[in-house]
C-alpha positions in Angstrom: -0.4 19.7 -43.2 1.9 21.3 -40.7 1.6 20.3 -37.1 -0.8 17.4 -37.7 1.6 14.9 -36.3 1.3 12.0 -38.8 3.9 11.2 -41.4 1.7 9.0 -43.6 -1.8 9.6 -45.0 -3.7 7.2 -47.2 -6.7 7.8 -49.3 -8.6 5.6 -51.8 -11.0 6.3 -54.6 -13.3 3.9 -56.3 -15.1 3.4 -59.5 -12.1 2.5 -61.7 -13.2 -1.1 -62.3 -14.8 -0.2 -65.6 -15.0 -2.7 -68.4 -17.3 -0.9 -70.8 -17.7 2.6 -72.3 -14.4 3.8 -71.0 -14.0 6.5 -73.7 -11.0 8.4 -74.7 -10.6 12.1 -75.2 -14.3 12.6 -75.9 -15.3 11.3 -72.4 -16.4 8.1 -71.0 -16.2 6.5 -67.5 -12.5 5.8 -67.4 -11.5 9.0 -69.1 -13.5 11.0 -66.7 -12.1 9.2 -63.7 -8.5 9.8 -64.9 -9.3 13.4 -65.5 -10.6 13.8 -61.9 -7.5 12.0 -60.6 -5.2 14.3 -62.6 -7.0 17.4 -61.6 -6.9 16.4 -57.9 -3.2 15.6 -58.0 -2.4 18.8 -59.8 -4.4 20.9 -57.3 -2.8 19.1 -54.3 0.7 19.4 -55.6 0.2 23.1 -56.4 -1.0 23.6 -52.8 2.0 21.9 -51.2 4.4 23.7 -53.5 2.8 27.0 -52.7 3.1 26.2 -49.0 6.8 25.3 -49.4 6.1 21.6 -48.5 6.9 20.0 -51.9 10.4 18.8 -50.8 8.9 17.2 -47.7 6.0 15.4 -49.5 5.9 12.3 -51.5 2.7 11.1 -53.2 2.3 7.6 -54.5 -0.5 6.6 -56.9 -1.0 2.9 -57.5 -3.9 0.6 -58.4 -4.3 -3.1 -57.3 -5.1 -4.0 -61.0 -4.3 -2.7 -64.4 -5.8 -2.9 -67.9 -5.2 -5.1 -70.9 -3.8 -3.6 -74.1 -6.7 -4.3 -76.4 -10.2 -3.0 -76.2 -12.9 -5.6 -75.4 -16.2 -5.9 -77.2 -17.9 -3.3 -75.1 -15.6 -0.3 -75.7 -13.6 -1.0 -72.6 -10.7 -3.0 -71.3 -10.4 -5.9 -68.9 -8.0 -6.4 -66.1 -4.3 -6.7 -67.2 -1.0 -7.9 -65.9 0.9 -4.6 -65.4 0.1 -1.1 -64.7 1.5 2.3 -63.9 2.7 3.5 -60.5 3.4 7.3 -60.1 5.6 8.8 -57.4 5.4 12.6 -57.2 7.1 15.1 -54.9 9.7 17.8 -54.7 12.5 15.3 -53.9 11.5 12.7 -56.5 13.8 12.1 -59.5 11.3 12.4 -62.3 11.3 10.2 -65.3 10.0 7.0 -66.8 11.4 3.9 -65.0 11.3 0.6 -66.7 10.9 -0.3 -70.3 8.1 1.5 -72.3 6.1 -1.4 -73.8 6.0 -1.8 -77.5 2.5 -2.7 -78.5 3.3 -4.6 -81.7 2.2 -8.3 -81.5 4.8 -10.7 -80.2 7.0 -8.0 -78.7 8.8 -9.2 -75.5 7.3 -6.4 -73.4 3.9 -8.1 -74.0 2.5 -11.4 -72.7 -0.7 -13.5 -72.9 -0.9 -13.5 -76.7 0.1 -9.8 -76.7 -2.9 -8.8 -74.7 -1.0 -7.7 -71.5 2.0 -5.6 -70.8 4.6 -7.7 -68.9 5.4 -6.1 -65.5 9.0 -5.4 -64.6 8.9 -3.8 -61.1 7.2 -5.3 -58.1 5.3 -2.4 -56.5 6.5 -3.6 -53.1 10.1 -2.8 -54.1 9.0 0.9 -54.7 7.3 0.9 -51.3 10.5 -0.6 -49.7 12.7 2.1 -51.2 10.3 4.8 -49.9 10.1 3.3 -46.5 13.8 2.7 -46.1 15.1 5.8 -47.9 12.4 8.4 -47.4 10.8 7.6 -44.1 13.9 6.0 -42.6 12.2 2.8 -41.3 13.0 -0.9 -42.0 10.7 -2.0 -44.8 11.2 -5.8 -44.2 8.8 -6.2 -41.2 6.3 -3.7 -42.7 6.1 -5.5 -46.0 6.6 -8.9 -44.5 9.6 -9.7 -46.7 12.6 -8.1 -48.3 11.5 -6.4 -51.5 14.4 -3.8 -51.7 16.0 -5.3 -54.8 14.9 -4.0 -58.2 13.4 -0.7 -57.1 14.1 2.3 -59.2 16.1 5.1 -57.5 13.2 7.6 -57.4 14.9 9.7 -54.7 
């Protein structure tokens, strides 16, 4: 990664829009995809750490959709209201940001008849914090709005 000249790289993977046969620890489409993602992130982070680049690297993992709490009738889950965003890197303050949802029916961290986790943090606020505080650029014109409020202090 040294000497390439770019500060931002973006990659995408597909196939996560599964609704059936997702599987758990014993396999299944979604379980296999998440295993591949975890293995890839682990290998990449090990490489940048071994090269002494971990403190200079931030990795963001985010999906444009999430999953519902309950399994549907085909051993899968349908699109949900909130999801997980991961930020990894040597300068990231690790931890869980936000409220861990309670999955008991009627709990305030759920919505849509307890079928969805209620989202707390707009993903654009995390992007704004990374742009402003990590890359040192003004996030407002890039994100076409001011989303700086409400972002967790991940750095």
